[in-house]
C-alpha positions in Angstrom: 20.9 160.9 67.3 24.6 163.2 67.3 27.0 162.8 64.2 29.6 161.2 66.4 28.0 158.1 66.2 30.3 155.9 63.8 31.7 152.7 62.4 34.7 152.3 64.0 34.1 153.3 67.7 34.3 150.5 70.5 33.7 149.8 74.0 34.6 147.2 76.7 32.5 146.0 80.1 33.0 143.6 82.5 31.0 141.6 84.8 31.6 138.8 87.5 28.9 136.4 87.5 26.5 135.7 90.0 24.4 132.6 91.3 21.7 134.4 90.0 22.4 134.7 86.2 23.1 131.0 85.7 20.5 128.7 83.8 18.5 127.7 86.7 17.5 131.4 87.4 16.6 132.3 83.9 13.4 131.2 84.1 12.8 130.4 88.1 9.6 128.8 87.3 10.8 125.9 84.7 11.4 123.0 86.3 13.5 121.6 83.4 15.7 125.2 84.0 16.1 124.6 87.2 17.6 121.4 87.0 20.6 122.3 84.5 23.8 123.2 85.7 24.8 126.5 87.4 26.8 128.1 84.4 26.2 131.7 82.9 22.8 131.5 80.7 22.7 132.2 77.5 19.8 134.9 77.5 21.7 136.6 80.6 25.5 136.6 78.0 23.3 138.3 75.3 21.6 141.0 77.7 25.4 141.5 78.7 26.1 142.3 75.1 23.3 144.3 74.8 24.5 146.4 78.0 27.7 146.7 76.5 25.8 148.3 73.3 23.7 150.9 75.2 26.6 151.6 77.1 28.8 152.2 73.3 26.1 154.5 72.1 24.9 156.4 75.6 27.0 159.4 74.8 26.4 159.7 71.0 22.3 160.1 71.8 20.3 163.3 72.3 18.1 163.6 75.2 15.1 161.8 75.2 16.4 159.2 72.8 17.3 155.2 73.6 17.6 152.2 71.5 16.0 149.1 71.5 17.3 145.4 70.4 16.5 144.4 67.0 18.4 141.7 65.6 20.3 139.4 67.5 23.0 136.4 65.7 25.2 135.4 68.6 27.2 132.1 69.3 27.6 130.6 72.4 30.8 128.8 72.5 31.8 127.9 76.3 30.3 127.7 79.5 31.1 130.0 82.4 31.3 129.3 85.9 29.4 131.4 88.9 32.6 133.8 90.2 34.0 134.3 86.6 34.4 137.9 85.2 33.0 138.0 81.7 34.4 140.6 79.3 32.1 142.2 76.6 33.9 144.0 73.3 31.6 145.8 71.1 32.5 147.4 68.1 30.3 149.6 65.6 30.5 148.3 62.3 28.2 150.2 60.7 25.2 152.8 61.0 22.3 153.2 58.4 19.9 156.1 59.7 18.8 155.0 63.2 20.1 151.6 63.0 23.4 151.0 64.6 25.1 147.2 64.1 27.9 145.7 66.6 30.2 143.3 66.4 30.2 141.7 69.9 32.6 139.2 71.4 32.7 137.9 75.1 35.2 136.3 77.0 35.9 134.7 80.5 39.4 134.9 80.9 39.8 131.3 80.0 37.5 131.1 76.7 36.0 133.5 74.5 32.4 132.4 75.3 30.4 134.0 73.0 30.5 136.2 69.8 28.0 137.8 66.8 26.4 140.7 65.3 23.8 142.6 67.3 21.6 145.5 65.6 20.3 148.4 68.0 17.4 150.6 66.2 17.6 154.6 67.9 14.2 155.6 69.1 12.5 158.6 71.0 11.6 157.3 74.2 8.3 159.8 74.2 7.0 158.7 70.5 7.8 155.0 71.4 6.1 154.8 75.0 3.1 156.8 72.9 3.1 153.5 70.8 2.9 150.9 73.6 0.6 152.9 75.1 -1.5 153.0 72.0 -1.0 149.0 71.6 -1.6 148.4 75.2 -5.3 150.7 74.9 -6.0 148.2 71.3 -5.4 145.1 73.1 -7.8 146.5 76.1 -10.8 147.3 74.4 -10.6 143.8 72.8 -10.8 142.2 76.2 -13.6 144.6 77.0 -15.5 144.3 73.5 
């Protein structure tokens, strides 16, 4: 991670809501969710907030590094119909070692639809991928036993 990653950095990202990012499409195999209104899903809002934070981090990471979401404390306050454009504002509010904390806010042009705190952990993708492969191998060894 580069020394340029500091509290106070800000980034905004806008995204227009397609029908595929509504509640019925969150888990399409769920009849309960399929019966719900076609409004922007909380799960997709969280993902959009994470995406914005990843964009903020990108220029401050070294080659081979990335980040993983490790904590989210978000309120979803208002429904957003298909076709509305959501803007997420993210501000880095703390950097502690490889951990970065963000204040995030989402607005759909009419209402603030969500806000809260999100934390990401900076990782080496090589190290992370080796760890995941070792976990998968351990699970496969249990199945084979």
